[in-house]
C-alpha positions as CSV (number, residue, x, y, z in Angstrom):
1,M,-139.9,-128.3,118.7
2,Q,-139.0,-129.4,122.1
3,K,-139.4,-125.7,123.4
4,D,-143.1,-125.8,121.8
5,L,-144.0,-129.1,123.6
6,D,-142.3,-127.7,127.0
7,E,-144.5,-124.4,126.6
8,E,-147.6,-126.3,125.7
9,A,-147.1,-128.6,128.7
10,L,-146.6,-125.5,130.9
11,L,-149.9,-124.0,129.5
12,D,-151.6,-127.3,130.1
13,S,-150.5,-127.3,133.9
14,R,-151.3,-123.6,134.2
15,F,-154.9,-124.3,132.3
16,L,-155.1,-127.2,134.9
17,E,-154.0,-125.7,137.9
18,K,-156.6,-122.7,137.4
19,S,-159.5,-125.1,136.8
20,Y,-158.4,-127.0,139.8
21,Q,-158.5,-123.9,141.9
22,E,-162.0,-122.6,140.6
23,A,-163.4,-125.9,141.5
24,M,-161.7,-125.7,145.1
25,A,-163.5,-122.7,145.6
26,L,-166.6,-123.9,144.4
27,T,-166.4,-127.0,146.6
28,Q,-165.4,-125.0,150.0
29,A,-168.3,-122.2,148.9
30,V,-170.9,-125.2,148.9
31,A,-169.6,-126.9,151.6
32,S,-170.1,-123.8,154.0
33,Y,-173.3,-123.0,152.6
34,L,-174.5,-126.7,153.2
35,E,-173.3,-126.6,156.7
36,G,-175.1,-123.4,157.5
37,E,-178.0,-124.0,155.6
38,H,-178.6,-127.5,157.1
39,E,-179.3,-125.7,160.4
40,Q,-181.9,-123.3,158.8
41,I,-183.6,-126.3,156.9
42,R,-183.8,-128.3,160.4
43,N,-185.3,-125.3,162.1
44,H,-188.1,-124.3,159.4
45,G,-190.1,-127.2,160.1
46,L,-190.2,-128.3,156.4
47,T,-192.1,-131.4,155.3
48,A,-190.2,-134.6,155.4
49,D,-190.9,-134.8,151.2
50,T,-189.2,-131.3,151.1
51,E,-186.2,-132.5,153.3
52,V,-185.5,-135.5,151.4
53,Y,-185.7,-133.9,148.2
54,Y,-183.1,-130.9,149.9
55,A,-181.0,-133.8,150.8
56,S,-181.0,-135.8,147.7
57,E,-180.3,-132.8,145.6
58,S,-177.5,-131.8,148.2
59,M,-175.9,-135.3,147.7
60,R,-176.2,-134.4,143.7
61,V,-174.1,-131.5,144.1
62,S,-171.6,-133.1,146.5
63,T,-171.2,-135.9,144.2
64,C,-170.4,-133.9,141.4
65,L,-168.0,-131.9,143.2
66,M,-166.3,-135.2,144.3
67,Q,-165.8,-136.5,140.7
68,V,-164.5,-133.1,139.8
69,M,-162.3,-132.9,142.5
70,S,-161.0,-136.5,142.4
71,W,-160.1,-136.0,138.7
72,F,-158.1,-133.0,139.1
73,L,-156.3,-134.9,141.9
74,V,-155.4,-137.6,139.3
75,Q,-154.2,-135.0,136.8
76,K,-152.1,-133.4,139.3
77,G,-150.7,-136.9,140.0
78,V,-150.0,-137.2,136.2
79,A,-148.1,-133.9,136.0
80,T,-145.9,-135.0,139.2
81,G,-145.2,-138.5,137.7
82,E,-146.8,-140.3,140.8
83,I,-149.3,-141.9,138.2
84,T,-148.8,-142.6,134.4
85,K,-151.3,-141.0,131.7
86,E,-152.4,-144.7,130.6
87,Q,-153.2,-145.7,134.5
88,A,-155.2,-142.3,134.6
89,G,-157.3,-143.2,131.8
90,S,-158.4,-146.6,132.9
91,S,-162.2,-146.7,134.3
92,K,-161.1,-146.4,137.9
93,F,-159.6,-142.8,137.7
94,R,-162.1,-141.6,134.8
95,L,-164.7,-139.0,135.7
96,G,-167.6,-140.9,137.1
97,A,-171.3,-140.5,137.9
98,G,-172.1,-138.6,135.0
99,D,-175.8,-140.2,135.0
100,I,-176.3,-138.7,138.7
101,C,-174.4,-135.3,138.2
102,L,-176.2,-134.7,135.0
103,A,-179.5,-135.5,135.5
104,R,-182.1,-133.1,134.8
105,V,-183.4,-131.6,138.0
106,D,-186.8,-129.8,138.4
107,T,-185.8,-126.9,140.4
108,S,-189.3,-126.1,141.1
109,K,-190.0,-128.8,142.9
110,G,-189.0,-129.2,146.7
111,N,-189.0,-125.4,147.3
112,L,-185.0,-125.7,146.8
113,P,-183.4,-122.0,148.1
114,K,-182.4,-119.9,145.3
115,Q,-178.9,-119.8,146.4
116,F,-178.6,-123.8,146.4
117,I,-179.9,-123.8,143.0
118,I,-177.2,-121.4,141.7
119,F,-174.7,-123.8,143.1
120,L,-176.4,-127.0,141.9
121,H,-175.9,-125.6,138.3
122,K,-172.6,-124.1,139.0
123,A,-171.6,-127.8,140.1
124,Q,-173.1,-129.5,136.9
125,N,-171.6,-127.0,134.5
126,L,-168.3,-127.6,136.3
127,Y,-168.9,-131.3,135.7
128,R,-169.7,-130.9,132.2
129,Q,-166.3,-128.8,131.7
130,V,-164.3,-131.3,133.2
131,A,-166.1,-134.3,131.4
132,R,-165.0,-132.5,128.1
133,M,-161.4,-132.2,129.4
134,D,-161.7,-135.9,130.0
135,R,-162.8,-136.7,126.5
136,M,-160.2,-134.4,125.4
137,V,-157.2,-135.9,127.2
138,Y,-158.4,-139.7,127.3
139,G,-161.0,-139.8,124.1
140,G,-164.3,-140.8,124.0
141,Q,-166.7,-141.2,127.1
142,D,-165.8,-144.1,129.4
143,T,-169.1,-145.6,130.3
144,A,-168.1,-148.2,132.6
145,N,-168.6,-147.2,136.0
146,P,-166.9,-149.4,138.6
147,V,-169.9,-148.9,141.3
148,H,-172.4,-149.8,138.7
149,E,-170.5,-152.6,137.5
150,M,-170.1,-153.9,141.2
151,F,-173.8,-153.3,141.9
152,N,-174.9,-155.4,138.6
153,R,-172.4,-158.2,139.8
154,I,-173.9,-158.0,143.3
155,Q,-177.3,-158.6,141.7
156,G,-176.3,-161.1,139.2
157,Q,-177.2,-159.4,136.5
158,D,-173.5,-159.1,135.0
159,K,-171.4,-162.1,135.8
160,P,-167.4,-161.8,135.3
161,E,-165.8,-164.0,133.0
């Protein structure tokens, strides 16, 4: 029975590493793309509205990838014993920004480049995949978002007890 548990942990670790490597490759591809595309967008004299839309969608992609990579790094910390699974399951370390990352995007708006749209969909799909893994490992969706909680406190909408 101990052997089965060890094999299961090894398979989980291999799956986690493979998923992490895929996420890292996508993150690097998007970073390279955005770096090169930024100059092209700037030099094409696009309207202010188009530039703002492209920038906001670029932030969405970046947020998705940042959340995913952070989640994977926490899982690596659990695997190496740097953090406990219980700690990793707290809202502080859970996958966040789902409302931003999974919002429906009208890709026909703003004249977004085709390659960018592909990256947007890949980032959202990766986020969905990691959200499923997060729920499998830690249970139901953790709706508490520390950034939103702090914003609400600043606005006086949610006073701590």
